[in-house]
N, C-alpha and C positions, 0 to 999 in steps of 0.2 A: 504493500500500500504506500502511495506517495507520502513523503514526510512533509506535511503541511505546516507542522510546527517550525521546521527549519525555514519554510517560506516566510513565516512571520518574522523570524530573525533577520532575514535578508531585507524585507520591506522596512523593518525598524531601522536598519543601518542607513537606508536611503533617506528616511524621514529625519533621522538625527543629523545626517550630513547637510540636508537642506536647511534645517533649523540653524545650525552653526554658521552656514554661509550667509543666511539672512542677518544674523547678529553681526558678522564682520562688515557686511555692506551697510547696515544701519549705523554702525559706529563710524564708518568712513563718512557717511552723509552728515552725521552729527558734528564731525570735526572739520567740516569744510572751511570754517572761519578761524581755525586754530593755527597760529603761525608755526611754520616748520613741520606741520603734521604730514606724515608719510602714509599714504593709503596702504592698507593691507589687502593682499590678494589671496582669496580662498584657494586651497588646493585639495584635490581629492585623489584617492587611489582605490583600486579594487583589491580588497583583501583576498589573497589567493588561497588561504587555508584557514580553516577553523576546525578544531578537534572536537568531535562530539564526545560526551554530551555537555562539556563544560562551556563551550563557546569561546575559549581563550584563543587569541591569535597565535598561530604557529610561527608567524614571522611577517615582515613587511619588506617589500622590495625583493631581495633574493630570499625566497621563502623555503624553509625546511619543512616539506610537507610531511605531516604525521599520517599514520595509517588511518584510512577511512576519512581523510580530510576532503572537504568539499568547498566550492566557491562560496564566499561569504557576503558579497555585495559591496556597495560603495561605502567608503569610510573617509571621514574628513581628515586630511593631513594637516600639518602645521602651516599656519598662514605665512605667506611670503610678504616682503615689503617692497613697495615701489620706490626705488632709490633715485628716481629722477628728481632733480632740483625743482622746487616750486617757483612760481613767478616772484620776482623781487619788486616790492612796492615802496616808494619813498614815504616816510612818516615825518621827517624833519625833527625827530627826537634823537638827540645825540647818543642816548644809551640803548637805542634799538640797534641790534646787530643782526645782519643777515649773512649766512654762509652761502657763498656762490660755488663751493666745491663740495665733493662728498666728504662726510665726516660729521662730527658732533662737538658741541661745546662741553667741556668737563664741568660738572657741577658738584659742589661739596654737600653731602647730606650726613646725617648722624649714622646712617647705615653704610657709609663709604661713598665712593665717587659714582655718580650717575651721569647720564649723558642726555643731551637734548639738541634739537635744531631750532627750538623756539627761542629766539634772541630778544624777546621783549623784556629787557632788564631795566632796573631803576636803581638809583642810589639810596642806600639806607641813610639814616641820620648821621651815621659815622662815615659816610662816603663809600661804603662797600657796594660793589655792583652785585645785585641779587635778582633772583627770579621773582615772579609774582607771589610765590610761597615763602620767600625770604631765604632761599638757598643761595650761597655765594657762587659766583662765576670764578673758576680757577684759572690762573695764568699758566704759562708753560712751566713755571717752577712749582706748580700744584699748590700755590698759596692764593687766598682770596685777593681779588683786585680791589684796591682802595684808592679812590681819588676824591679828595675833598674839594668841591667846587666843580666848575665846568671842565669837560674833558674833550679830547679829540682822538680819532683813530687814524693812523697813517702807516701804510705798509705793514699791517698786521700787529701794530703795537699801540698801546694806549698811552696818551700823553696828558699832562696837566695843561691848564690854560697858559702856563708860563713856558711850555715846551719841554718840560722835564719828563723823561721816560718813567711811566708808572708801572707798566707790565707788558710783557710779550704775550700775545694771545696764542692759545693752543688749539689745534684741530685734532680730535681723537678719531682714529680709524680702527676698524676691526676686520679680521680675516673673513668672518661670516656675520655681517650685520643682521641677517635674518634670525640669528640666535639670541639677539637682545630681548630682554623681557620688559614689557610695559608695566611700570609700577605706579602709573598715575601722575597727574600734574605735568604732563608732557615730558616725563622723565623715563629713561630706559636704563635698565641695570644689566651689567655683563653676566654671562652664564658660561658654563663649560662649552656650550655649543658655539657661542660667539667668539670665544677666545679672549685673551687680554687685549686691552687697548694699546695702540701705538700712538704716541703723541708727536705731532709734527708742528713746527712753528708756522703760524699763519704768515703768508707772504702776499705782497701786492694787494690785489683786490679780493683775496680769499674771504675776508670779512669786511663788509661794507656797513659803516655806521650811518644812522639816519634812515635805514631801510629795515623791512621785515620780509622774510621769505613767507609767501603764502602757502597754503596747503596744496599738495599736488593731486588732490582728489579731483577727478573729472566728473562733473555732474552728469554728463551724457552717459559715460561709461557706468557710473554707479547706478543710475536709474535703469539702464538696460539690464545690468546684473540683477537688480532688485526684482524686476518683472520676471526674468528667467528663473530666479530662485523661488519666487512665489509659485510659479507654474510647477516647478519640480516638487515643492513642498506639498501642493495640492494633490499631485499625481501620486506621490509617495504615501500620503495619508489615505488615499483611496485604495492603493495596493495593500497597505497594512490592514485596512478594514476588511477587504476581501479575503486576505490570507488568514486573518483571525477567524472569520466566519467559516472558512473551509476547515480550519484546524478544529474548531468547536464541533462542527458537524461530523468530522472524522472520529473525534473522541466519543461522541454519542453512539455512532455506528459500531465502534469497537466494543463498547459496553454491551451492545445487544448481541454480539457474536457468541 
């Protein structure tokens, strides 16, 4: 007799995948106005093996197929990140910094160094350049940047109004930026997957003061993805309903045998 219970499992993976894709796309749309936000790109793969009856994955990618393993359906993979630089827009605010190259600003937090492309900084009462949450921007020497009074940025360095060098700006880069973990507040934390940061001195127009980088979310692409994912979600929900109904009917028939 066909295993309709397994059909329920396959349909459920499709529904879960569609739900997660919808969440990713919704988050992209919600952050269209967030400076430096990089759009996430949902990824899916077909799980090639599930061992009955536990339903545990035998593997992903290069799969070690267990005895009596069967196809498992669509599974949501880790989201990728659109690394394309967003549009730079002038703000006229001296403490707004925009990165025009790949990489991130290093930010000091109580949990260690985090990273961001959101360059909407301001000066604290002590003159420290900080994020909206009050976390300090770190220079190439990994110390907070402090400038009391007006400042300028030239060739990747921060200067006082009197022309005194205050700090050299740093650009952090990673072997695998997709491995960075979003920890909220436009901040990303390194992981084993991302690898450790490499700090490079900002040069030339790598950092432009008086500008902010806009989100690289494409409204047209995001809306197209949203419609497609809603269709997939609806179809997966119907498939799950049908598979569940067949499984219940089969179970009732089995009891009567």
